[in-house]
N, C-alpha and C positions, 0 to 999 in steps of 0.2 A: 586755742593752742596751736602753735605752728608745728608742722610735721615736714621733715626733710625726705624727699623722694629722689632716689638715684635710679637712673635708667640708662640703658645702652642700646644704641641702634647699630647693629653689627652688619655692615654692608659689604658689598663685593670689593670696593676700592678702599674704604676707610671704616673706622669705628668712631661713632659719636657718643661721648659721655655727657650727660646732662644732670644738673642738680636743680630740682624744683622744690620750692617751699610752699606747702599748702596751708592756707589759713581759711578755714570754713570752705566756701565755694570758690575762693580766689586762689590762683596759682601764680607764683613769681619765679621767673627763670633767673636763678642765682648765678649759674655758671654753665658754660658749654666748652667742651674740649674735643677737638677733632684730630685724629692721628691716622695716617694712611698706612696700609699694609706694606711691609718691606718686601715681601714676596707674595706670590699668588696663593694665598692661604684659603681664599673663598672662591667658589665657582657656583654661579647662579643662585646666590643666597645660601648655599650650603657649605658648612665648614669642612674643608678637605684636609687641613693641617691643624689639629686641635692645639698642639703645642705652640705654634706661632701665634694663633689667635689669642690663646691664653696669655702669652707674654705681652701682647699689645693691650689687652684688657687690664693686665696688672700695672702697666705703665700709666694708663689713664687713671686707674683707681688711686695709685700712689700720688700722682700729681694733684688730683682733686682733694685728696685727704690732707694735703698741706694747708689748704685754705678752709676746708669744710669739716675736718675731723674724720674719725674712723668711719669707713663704709663697709658694711658686712652683708647687706642685702641689696639686691638689684632687680629691677624689672627689665625684661627683654621681650623681643618679638621674633617670631618666625617670619622670614622674608616672604613677601607675596610671590616672588619669583620661584620660590621652592615649592609652591603649591602645584599640584598636578591636576589637570582637568581632562575629563574624558566624556564623550558623548556615547550613549548606548541606547539600544532599543530592547524592550522586553515584550514578548507576544504571548498570547494565551488563546486557546480555542474555547469559545463560549457558546458554541452551537449546542442547542438542547439543554442549556444551563438556566438556572433561575436568573432573574434580573440582576445586573451588575450592581454591587453594593459599594459603600464607602470603604469597607474593610477589604473587598476585592481590589479596589483601586490602590489602597495603601500597600498591599502585598505585591501588586504588580510593580509599583514604584520601587519598592525594595529590591525586587528582582532586577529591575533596570540598573539600579545603583550597583548591585553586585556584578552585573554584566560589565559595567564600566570599570569596576575594580579588576575584573578578570582581564579586560583589555589592557589595563595599565600594567599588569604583571606579565603579559605575553612576551615582552622583550626584556624582561628582567630575569637575572639569574636567581634571585630570591623570590620564590613564588608563595611566600607566606602572607596571606591576607592581613594578618594581625600587624604587619609591619607598616600599614598605612592607616591613618585616621581619616574618616570621612568628615569633612568640616562643613559640608552643606551640599545641597543639590537643588536644581529647579527643573520643573517639567517644561519641555519645549513644545511637545505636541501630544495630544491624544488622538488616536485614530481608531475608527470602527470600519472594518471591512475595507481597509486601504484609504478611506476618506478621512480628512481631518475633521475633528469634532470638538466643540467647546468643553464637553465633559462626558465621561463614560457612565456617570451615575444614572441608574435606572434604564440603561440602554440594553437592547438585545440585538444579536447578530451572530456572525460566525467567528470572526477574528477581532480581538481587541489588542491594541498595542500602545505603549507609552514610550516616548523618547525623552531622555533626561540628559542634562549636563551636570556631572558630579565633580566635586573638588575634593582632593585628597592631600593630606600632609604626611610626607614620609616620617616614620617614627625616628629614623636616624637623625633627622634635623633637630628634633627635640633632645635626643640623647647626646648629640655632639655639643649642643648649647650647654647642657648640664655639665658635661665633662670639662669644657673650657672654663666655665665659671668656677667649678670646684678647684681646678688648678690655680686659679687666681684668688683663691680663698674667699669666694663670694657664694652666697646662698641665693637661689632663685626665689624671689619674693612673689613674683607673678609673671605669667606669660600671656602674650596676646599675639594676634596676627597683625602684621604691618598695615594691611588694608583696613582692618577693624580699628586700629589705633588712629589712623588719619581720619576715617569717617566719624569716629566718636567725638573728635574735637572740632570738626568742621561742619558736620551735619547733625543738628540736634534731633533727638528722637521724634519730635513733633513733625519734622520735615522728611523723615525716612519713609513716610508713606508715599513720597514722590519718587518717580523713577529717575534716579540721578546716577551718573557714572563718575567715579573718582579715579584719576589716573596719576600714579606716582612714577614720573619719568626719571629714572636713575641714569647711571652711566652705561651699564650693559643691557638692562632690561627695563621694560615699562610694565608696571603692575596695575591691574585694573580690578575694581570692585564695583558691583551694581547694587543699588538699593531700590526696593519697591515694597509696597504693602507693609511698611514698618520694619523691614529687616533687610539684611544683606542676602541677596538671592543668588549671586554668582561671583566667582573670582576667575581671573585669567591673567595671562602674561604673554607679551610678545618680545622676542629676542632682538628688539630694535629700540634704541634709546639715544642718549646724548652722545655716546661715542661715535655714532654714525655721522653726526654733524661735525665732530672734531676731525674724523678721518677725511671727510669731504674737504675741509679747510686745509688739512695737511697735504692732500693730493693736489689741490688747486694751486696753492702758493708755495709748495716745497718746504713745508714746515715740520720741524720735529714735533712729536705728539704733544709734549707738555706746552710748547710754544703755541701750538694750534689751540689747545684747550684754554690758554690764557687769552688768546685773540678772541675766542668765542665769548668769553666773559666780558671783554671790552665792548663787544657789540651792544651791550645793555646800557652803556654809559657814555660812549664816545662817538662823535659824528665822523671823525677822521682818525684812522688807526695806522700806526707805524708797524710795518711787518718786516722782520728780518728773516730771510730764507736760509736754508742750510748752506748756501754758497757764500753767505755773509753780506748779501746785498740788502740795503734798506730802502723801503719805498712806502709812501703814504697812499692809502686807498680810502675812498669815501665808504661810509658804513653801508649805504644802500647798494653800492656796487658789489661789496663782499656778500651781502645777503642774497642778491640776485644770482651770484655765481654758485651758491650752495643751495638754491631753492629746490632743485630736484631731490636732494637728500632730505630737506625739510618736508617736502610733499610726500616722499616715501615713508617717512616716520609717521606723518599724519594719517596716511592711508592704512598703514599697519595697525595703528591704534584704533582708527575708526572701524575697520573691518572686524577686529576682535570685539569691540563694544557691541556691534550689531549681532555678531554670533552669540555672545553671551546673553544678549537681551532679546533673543528670539526674533532677530531681524527687525526689531523696532528701534526707532530713534529715541533715545532718552530725552527727558525734559531739559536736562542741563548736564554740562560736563565741567568738573573741577580738576585743575591740574596742580600737582605739588611735585616736589623734588627738584634737584638742580637742573634737570633736562627741561623742566617747564619754562625756563628762561630762554629757550631757543627762540630766536627772532621769528615772528609771524606764525608761531605754532598754533596759537588759538584761532587765528583766521583760517589756516589751512584745515584744521580739524572741523571747524564749523562748516566749511564748504563740503568736506567729505560727508558729514552727517546731515547736511542740508538744514543746519540750525542757524537761527539768527546769531550774528556775531556776539551779541551781549549774553548769549546762553553758554558760552565757553569762556572760562576765566581762570587765571592763575591765582591761587590762594596761598598767602603767606601766613606767618604766625599772627599778624595783625587781625586776621579773621577769626582767631580763637577768642571766644568770649571769656571774660573774667581772667584775663592773662596780662601780667606785667612782666617787665624784664629789666635787667641791668643795661645801662646805656651802651656799653661796649658790645653788646650782643646784636648782630645785624638782623634786620627784618627780611627774611629770605624764605622761600618755599622749601628749601632744603631742611629746615629745622622743624617743619610741621610734624613729620613722622616721629622723630625722637621725643618731642614734647608730648605727642599723642600717646606714645608708648607708656610714658610715665603716668599720664592721667588715666588712660584706659585701663592699664593694669591695676591701678588703685581702685577705680570705680567698679570694674568688672573683672576681677582676677580669675584666671583660668587655672583650674586645679584638676588633679586626678580624682576619679571616683571609682568605686568598686561596686559591682552588682553580681548577683548569682543567677546564672542561666542554666536550668536543668542540673543543678548541683555543681556547675563549674563556675569558679570565681573569675570574673572578667574585669580587667582594669581599663577604664576609658579616660581619654583626655578631654576634659570638659571645655570645649571651645565654643559651645553654644548650648541652647536648651537641648538636653539629651532625651532621646525617645527609646522606646522598646526596639525600634529598627536599628538604632546605633548599637545597642547591646547584642542584637542578633548578628550584625556585621562583625563585631569584635569576637563573638563566639563561633564564627565560621558556620553559622546555621544558614543554609541556603534558603532563599525565598520559596523555591520549589518544594522544599521539605514541609512547608506550611500547608500544603494540600496533600491529601492521600494520593498515592500514585494512580494515574488512570489505568484502567484495565487494558490488557494487551489488545492491540488493534488487529484487524483481519484485512488482508489484502487479497483480492481476487480479481480475475480478469473476466469481464462480461462483454461479449461481442467485440473483442479486441481492444476494449477500453479498461484501464486499470481503475478499480474501485477500492477506495480506502474506507473501511468501516471502523470508526473509533470504538474503543472500549468504553465502559461506563466511567463517568467522571468520579474522581475521588472526593471525599468530603473534606472540608477545611479543618485545619488544626485549631484547637482552642488555646488562646493565650491568657494566662493568669498572671496578674501583677499583684504580688502580696496577697494571693488568694482570691482577688477580684478579677472578673472578666475584663479584658483590655484589648487594645488593638496595637498594630505596629507603630502608630503615631502617639500613643500614650506617653506622657512625660514620665521620666524616671529620676530618682535621686539616689545618692550613694547609700548602699546598704539594702536596696530593693532586691526582692526575690522574684525572678521571672521563671515561670514554668510553661513549657509547651507540651500540650496533650495532643499527640499526633492524630490526624484524621484517618479514616478508613480508606483503604485502597478500593478502587472501582473494580467491577467484574470484567472479565475478558469479553470481547465482542462475540455475540451469538447471532447467527443468521441462517435462515433456511432459503431454499429456492423460492418459496412463496413470498418471502420478504422482498425479493428482487422484482416481482411481477406487479406492474401497475394495472389498475382496473381497466384502463384503456386498451390493454393488450387482448382482452377478451371481447369477442364479437358474436352476436346472434343475427343470423341472416336467413332469408328464404331462397330456395332454389326450386323453381317450378312448383311453388306453393308447398314445399316441404321445409320445415324448420330445421336448422342446423346450428349447433353451438361450436364455434371455432376457438379452441383453447390453444395457448402457446405450447410449443414443443420445446422442452429443455434438455440439454445435454451437458453433463458435467464430465470433463476430461474425456469427451467423445462418447460417453455412455449415456443412454437415455436415463433421465432422473425423474423421480416423483417430486411433487411439490413440497412435501414435508422433509425432504432430504436436507441434512445439515451440511453446511459448507465448511471446508477446511482451508487453512492458509495456502495460498498460491493455486487454488482450484481455478480451472479454466471453464467458464460457463458460456454456452452458446444458446441463445433464445431465438427460436424461429417463430415468426408471427405471420398469420394470413393477412397480407396487405393488399393483394390484388385479386381480381376475379379468378385468374388462373390458380392462385394459391387457395382460394376458397374451394374450388373443385378438388384440389389435392387433399386439403385438410378434412373435407367431407367424404373422403374415400370414393370419389367419382373421377378418378384419373382417366378412366376409359372414355369419358365424354369428350375429353380434350382433343381426341383424334378428329372429331367431327368439325372442329373449328380451324383445322389446318387447311390452307389453300389447296384445292384439289387440282392435280396436274397429271398429265401423261407426257411421255416422251415419244413423239411421232416424227418420223423422218429426220431424226437427230436433233429435234428442237423441243424445248419445253413448252407445252401448251396448257395454260391455266383455264379451268372450267369452273367459274365461280358459282354456277347454278347448283353444284354438288357440295357446297360448304354450308354448315349450320349457321343460322342467324342468332346473334347474341344481343340481349337487352339488359340494361342495368337501370332499375327503377323506371322501366317502360321506355327507355331511351336507347337507341342503337349504341352499342359499346364495343370495347375490345377486351381481350384477355388481360392486357396490361393496366386496365383502369383500376384506380384505387377504390377500395371498399371501406365502408364504415358500419358501425353497429346499426342494425335495423334495415340494411339495404335488402333489395329484392332483385334476384337474378332469374331471368327466364331465357329459354332458347328454343328454337324450332329446328327439328332434325330434317335434313334434306334427304332426297332419294339417293340410293346407291346406284351408280351407273352400270349397265350391261353392255355387251358387244353391240346390240342393236342401237343403244343410245349413241355409241361412238360412231357407228355407221351413219347415223342421221346427222351427226355433228362434223365428223372429220371427212376430208376429201378422199375416201376409200374408193378406188375404181370399181364400176359395175358395168354389165352389158344388159341390153334389153331390146325386145322387139314388140311391135304392135300388130295384133291380128284381130279379125272379127270372128267371134265364136257365138254361135246361136244368135246371131244378129246383134251382139253387143261387142264393143271395142274392149279388148283385154290386153293389158301390158304384162309381158313376161320379163321379170327381172331376176338377175342372178349375179353373184360375185364372180368376178373373173380372177379373184385372188383368194388366198388363205390368210386369215388374220390370226397372229400369234400374240398372246399376252405373256410378257416375261418369258418368251420362248416356248410357251405351251398353247395348245389349241383348246379353248373353253367352249362349253355349250352356250347357247344364246342367253340363258337365264342366269348364269353365274355372274356375281358382282366383281367388277374390276377394282383391284386395290389402288390406293393413292400412290402416285409416282410410278405407275406401271409403264414399261416400255412396249410400245405397239409396233409390231413388225408386219409388213404386208408382203406375201409371196405370191407371184403369178402362178395360176394353175393352167393345165392343158385345156384348150378350147373344145368343148363338147357341143355338137350341133343340137339345136332345139328339135324335139320330136313332138308329135301330136299329143301324146299323153301328158306333156309338161303343162298343157293349158289348164288341166284340171287343178293344179296347185294355185292358180291365180284367178280361177272362176268359181262362182258360187253355184254353178249349175249342177244338179243332181238328177239321177235317173228316177222318174216318178215311182212312188210306191204302188204296189199292186199291178205294175206293168207286166203284161204277158205277151210276148212276141219276140221279135229280133230287131236288130238295128243295122244301119249302114253308116260307115264313116266316109264323109265327103270332104275333099280338099279342093277348093277352087272348082267345084262342080264335078270333080272326078272322084271315083271311089279310091279310098286310101286305107292305110292301117294305122294302128296306134303308134307304131315305131317309125312312121313315115316322117321324114324331115320336113320341117315347116320353116317359113321365112316371113319377115316383116311384110305386112300387106295381104297375107293369105286370108281367104275366107274359109272358115272351118264350120262344119256342122255335123250333127248326128241325126240321122233319120230313124225314127222308131216305127217299126212295122208290127202292128198288132195282128194277132191271128185274124185272118179274113179282112184286114184293114191296113192301109199305108198311112203313116203320120210322121211329120217332121217337127220335132220339138226343139 
């Protein structure tokens, strides 16, 4: 039985009406009627003046009805150029979480699509998400901790992210189509998307597993669809098309736009073309010369199309490119696109209606790529009609536009349920500063929500049908972050060492907001924590309460005659693990520190070391040479006179003051001689100087011979 199909291709410049007769699997093009808009009623595939578009539809309908009888139902398509695409990234913290699952990936993809939706709305006055239908998306990248990865499944790390490219159809596009048809007394039998229509008739399902790009080059825009893995994975549009070529001809040869458009069409059939410019001059130009003159514009169009194909296809070159639409007849466009994409020239081709299987036509209908889309609309809408469907999400009835296989994720998008709501909220985080570094301590992760589809457990990718009931059982929120001082301390901060064979445990000192803190103290938001750790030998003495020892390791010096004089013999010796060391040396757990204490200097030590003036004489006393020595100065330490046994402090100032010269006398010799009066001596003695009698207070001089004669009772003796 034959069935008559009426379809409309409502474009930016014109509307195409087509009558198709279906007989089993065969389609016959019975009639085609094209009418251009009298005014600019369409902008980028969207109806801007419903009344004008409705009038033109009415004219086409009435004219076709004269031949084919009453027409009450029609199939239409939303223009590919009205589709909106956005790239977006969704990130999630997966630190300390279980292994990433399929459901986690699905929910993150949904979050990325919603982010794309939000980006789409940022510059729109209407911020209602329900005013856009998501007609598909594809994942561009999976990343784990900033690195691209093939899949997030069963992965662990700190940060997971997904980048998607999502395609949206404004609801107003569909509603304006319905309004225009209603004014023309037509009922929408079926709706499809123009890229789907063209692909459905040119690429059989068995070939859609191949990565193929289909490009519909119109007058104002070029619409792109990408197939892969058996489905359409991406849609796109570039605002560059056939009009750019027409404008290039117009500028080059001073042509009115319609004349330039006619000249462009002649390039397909004529080798030499007559051109009449706006000044009225006629001139013949070879076809090749004209093409060369507009090649920059052709190249620009090819580059715009090629770049968008690569963007939509994750920077991969597709296996092949099919061109349809009037702009596909642009001279050398297949060659230029193949060069841009680095494809063999036979992998980029223009496809006309002759490429559609099981299709016949009336003789007067031309074989042209412009007719692929309108024929595809009629066939695609019949084979796979797009309808509205209703589902219930948490008691809310949601209407969806069934442009593809619909999933739970589509229903959640329509119900304005954010992907982030599918997880319990994470607990409040805690931010503290530790040793001048900001530390972020996350709260506990929330548990995921449970999705029930008609009472059965499901995921965001579960397929749905009209009338389905979806219920979201929200997950539990995570607990707020809790942390004590102890949680910040690593085991490596604790050290056990030996100091002169005594064991010490060096524990970190912790201050919270400049107050000493215990290890079990709980931290609060914005607390400032300072951790002091024994890292050097010097700090080891401090942490072990032996600060007093450190003085002995300071270089010993005195200030003498206005100059600093260092005396290293009075500095302690330091050893780390039996090796000479310094206070600044690093220490580790188990280290052994030893030190030897030096003597503390006295005035006599200084006299022996420093050039302090002295006077002396040599005399012979009791037959032995004796040297009499005495300071000719007074030594002051930090301005004070000390006794000979007092310790001199480090850094002391040594002053020397001359004293009055006192002559040496006989009795001074006893201070420097070991001679003593014999025990049990009974008698008297004589003091002799240089052979002459003298007294104890007699002045003596260097070289003198001194003696004491002992006279025992009844006996004379010189000792």
